[in-house]
C-alpha positions as CSV (number, residue, x, y, z in Angstrom):
1,M,0.0,0.0,0.0
2,Y,2.9,2.3,0.7
3,S,4.3,2.1,-2.8
4,T,0.8,2.9,-4.2
5,A,0.5,6.0,-2.0
6,L,4.0,7.0,-2.9
7,Y,3.1,6.7,-6.6
8,V,-0.1,8.7,-6.3
9,H,1.8,11.2,-4.2
10,L,4.4,11.7,-7.0
11,L,1.6,11.9,-9.6
12,A,0.0,14.7,-7.6
13,V,3.3,16.5,-7.4
14,A,3.7,16.2,-11.2
15,G,0.1,17.4,-11.8
16,A,0.6,20.4,-9.5
17,F,3.9,21.2,-11.3
18,F,2.1,21.0,-14.6
19,C,-0.7,23.2,-13.5
20,M,1.8,25.8,-11.9
21,G,3.8,25.8,-15.2
22,M,0.6,26.4,-17.3
23,M,-0.4,29.3,-15.0
24,L,3.1,30.8,-15.1
25,V,3.1,30.7,-18.9
26,S,-0.4,32.1,-19.1
27,M,0.5,34.9,-16.7
28,L,3.6,35.7,-18.9
29,Q,1.2,35.8,-21.9
30,V,-1.1,38.2,-20.0
31,H,1.9,40.4,-19.4
32,A,2.8,40.4,-23.0
33,A,-0.8,41.0,-24.3
34,T,-1.4,44.2,-26.2
35,R,-5.2,43.8,-26.4
36,V,-7.8,43.1,-23.8
37,S,-9.1,40.0,-25.7
38,D,-5.7,38.4,-25.6
39,A,-5.1,39.2,-22.0
40,L,-8.5,37.9,-21.1
41,R,-8.0,34.6,-23.1
42,F,-4.8,33.9,-21.1
43,A,-6.2,35.0,-17.8
44,A,-9.1,32.6,-18.3
45,T,-6.6,29.8,-19.0
46,T,-5.0,30.5,-15.6
47,E,-8.4,30.5,-13.9
48,K,-9.4,27.2,-15.4
49,T,-6.1,25.5,-14.7
50,A,-6.1,26.8,-11.0
51,K,-9.3,24.7,-10.5
52,I,-7.2,21.5,-10.6
53,M,-4.9,22.5,-7.7
54,P,-7.4,21.7,-4.9
55,L,-7.5,18.1,-6.1
56,A,-3.7,17.8,-6.2
57,T,-3.6,19.4,-2.7
58,V,-6.1,16.8,-1.3
59,L,-4.2,14.0,-2.9
60,L,-0.8,15.3,-1.5
61,L,-2.4,15.6,2.0
62,L,-4.0,12.1,1.9
63,T,-1.1,10.2,0.6
64,G,1.5,12.2,2.5
65,G,-0.5,11.7,5.7
66,Y,-0.7,8.0,5.1
67,M,3.0,7.6,4.4
68,A,3.9,9.7,7.4
69,H,1.7,7.6,9.6
70,D,2.8,4.3,8.1
71,R,6.6,4.7,8.0
72,W,7.6,7.9,9.6
73,S,6.8,10.0,12.6
74,W,4.5,13.1,12.7
75,S,7.1,14.5,15.0
76,A,9.9,14.3,12.4
77,A,10.9,18.0,11.4
78,W,10.8,17.2,7.6
79,V,7.2,15.9,7.9
80,D,6.0,18.9,9.8
81,L,8.0,21.3,7.5
82,S,6.7,19.6,4.4
83,L,3.1,19.9,5.6
84,A,3.6,23.6,6.6
85,G,5.1,24.3,3.1
86,L,2.1,22.7,1.4
87,L,-0.3,24.7,3.5
88,I,1.6,27.9,2.8
89,V,1.7,27.2,-1.0
90,T,-2.1,26.4,-0.9
91,F,-2.9,29.5,1.2
92,F,-0.8,31.9,-0.9
93,G,-1.8,30.3,-4.2
94,A,-5.5,30.1,-3.7
95,G,-5.9,33.1,-1.4
96,V,-3.4,35.8,-2.4
97,L,-2.6,34.9,-5.9
98,G,-6.1,33.6,-6.7
99,S,-7.9,36.7,-5.5
100,R,-5.6,38.9,-7.7
101,E,-6.1,36.6,-10.7
102,R,-9.8,36.6,-10.2
103,G,-9.8,40.4,-9.9
104,L,-7.8,40.7,-13.1
105,H,-10.2,38.4,-14.9
106,K,-13.1,40.4,-13.8
107,A,-11.5,43.7,-14.8
108,L,-10.6,42.4,-18.2
109,S,-14.1,41.1,-18.7
110,A,-15.6,44.5,-17.8
111,A,-13.3,46.4,-20.2
112,Q,-15.2,48.7,-22.6
113,S,-12.5,48.6,-25.4
114,E,-9.7,46.5,-26.7
115,N,-7.1,48.9,-25.5
116,L,-5.1,48.2,-22.4
117,D,-4.8,51.6,-20.8
118,G,-4.8,53.2,-17.4
119,A,-5.6,51.1,-14.4
120,L,-6.2,48.0,-16.5
121,E,-2.8,48.3,-18.1
122,A,-1.2,48.6,-14.7
123,Q,-3.0,45.5,-13.4
124,V,-2.1,43.5,-16.6
125,R,1.6,44.7,-16.3
126,S,2.0,44.1,-12.6
127,P,4.8,41.7,-11.9
128,F,3.3,40.3,-8.8
129,L,1.2,37.5,-10.3
130,V,4.2,36.1,-12.1
131,A,6.7,36.7,-9.3
132,G,4.2,35.4,-6.7
133,S,3.7,32.2,-8.8
134,G,7.4,31.9,-9.0
135,L,7.6,32.2,-5.2
136,N,5.2,29.3,-4.9
137,A,7.1,27.2,-7.5
138,G,10.3,27.8,-5.5
139,L,8.6,26.8,-2.3
140,V,7.3,23.6,-3.9
141,C,10.8,22.7,-5.0
142,A,12.1,23.4,-1.5
143,V,9.4,21.2,-0.1
144,M,10.5,18.4,-2.3
145,Y,14.1,18.9,-1.2
146,V,12.9,18.7,2.4
147,M,11.1,15.4,1.7
148,V,14.2,13.9,0.1
149,A,16.9,15.2,2.3
150,K,14.9,15.0,5.6
151,P,16.9,17.8,7.3
152,D,16.5,19.0,10.8
153,W,14.3,22.0,11.7
154,A,16.9,24.6,11.0
155,G,18.1,23.1,7.8
156,G,14.5,22.6,6.6
157,I,13.4,26.2,7.4
158,V,16.5,27.5,5.6
159,A,15.6,25.3,2.6
160,L,12.0,26.5,2.5
161,V,13.0,30.2,2.8
162,L,15.8,29.9,0.2
163,G,13.4,28.1,-2.2
164,A,10.7,30.8,-1.9
165,I,13.3,33.6,-2.3
166,A,14.9,31.9,-5.4
167,G,11.5,31.3,-7.1
168,Y,10.5,34.9,-6.5
169,A,13.7,36.3,-7.7
170,V,13.9,34.2,-10.9
171,F,10.2,34.9,-11.9
172,S,10.3,38.5,-10.8
173,S,13.2,39.1,-13.2
174,T,11.2,37.1,-15.9
175,A,8.1,39.3,-15.3
176,R,10.2,42.5,-15.6
177,R,11.7,41.3,-18.9
178,A,8.2,40.4,-20.2
179,I,6.8,43.8,-19.3
180,A,9.8,45.6,-20.8
181,S,9.2,43.7,-24.0
182,A,5.5,44.2,-24.2
183,P,5.6,47.6,-26.1
184,A,7.9,46.0,-28.7
185,L,5.3,43.2,-29.2
186,A,2.7,45.8,-29.9
187,A,4.8,47.5,-32.7
188,P,3.8,46.4,-36.2
189,S,6.5,44.7,-38.2
190,R,7.8,46.5,-41.3
191,P,9.0,44.7,-44.4
């Protein structure tokens, strides 16, 4: 039974990473969009993909809980840190990022023209959604490290913090580059 739980756990991790990757690519496309309809299409993709994450989270909690109970101890630092990391990713992803993404989708849906201007452009070009998604991806990578390396409390906390910082830094830089290149994407090409 443990092997089956581990397999389902790994499938849930792979599914979560796939969804996170789809959402990151979609958010980068939103940043690069030059028209409301394009931004709305990619924001809708993110919103639809995000609906899969609760299933992945439940599978991770159930299978991880089973494996911790069967072979490990709930008092092991890496078990507690992995659980805490998953809960932080879930809260930040569904709560903080999710509310921003839903707000963006609503604002794009209510737009009266195809032009991205004023507050709507600022919302579309904000690097927070991409950088925040990167923070979550970095944190998930750190949780995986904690599960494999099984460090003590101090080592696990350092790994989680460094993973979150690295994810945020990498994707914050990516978001800034996407925003900087957006005006160039809007310029028509000349023969």
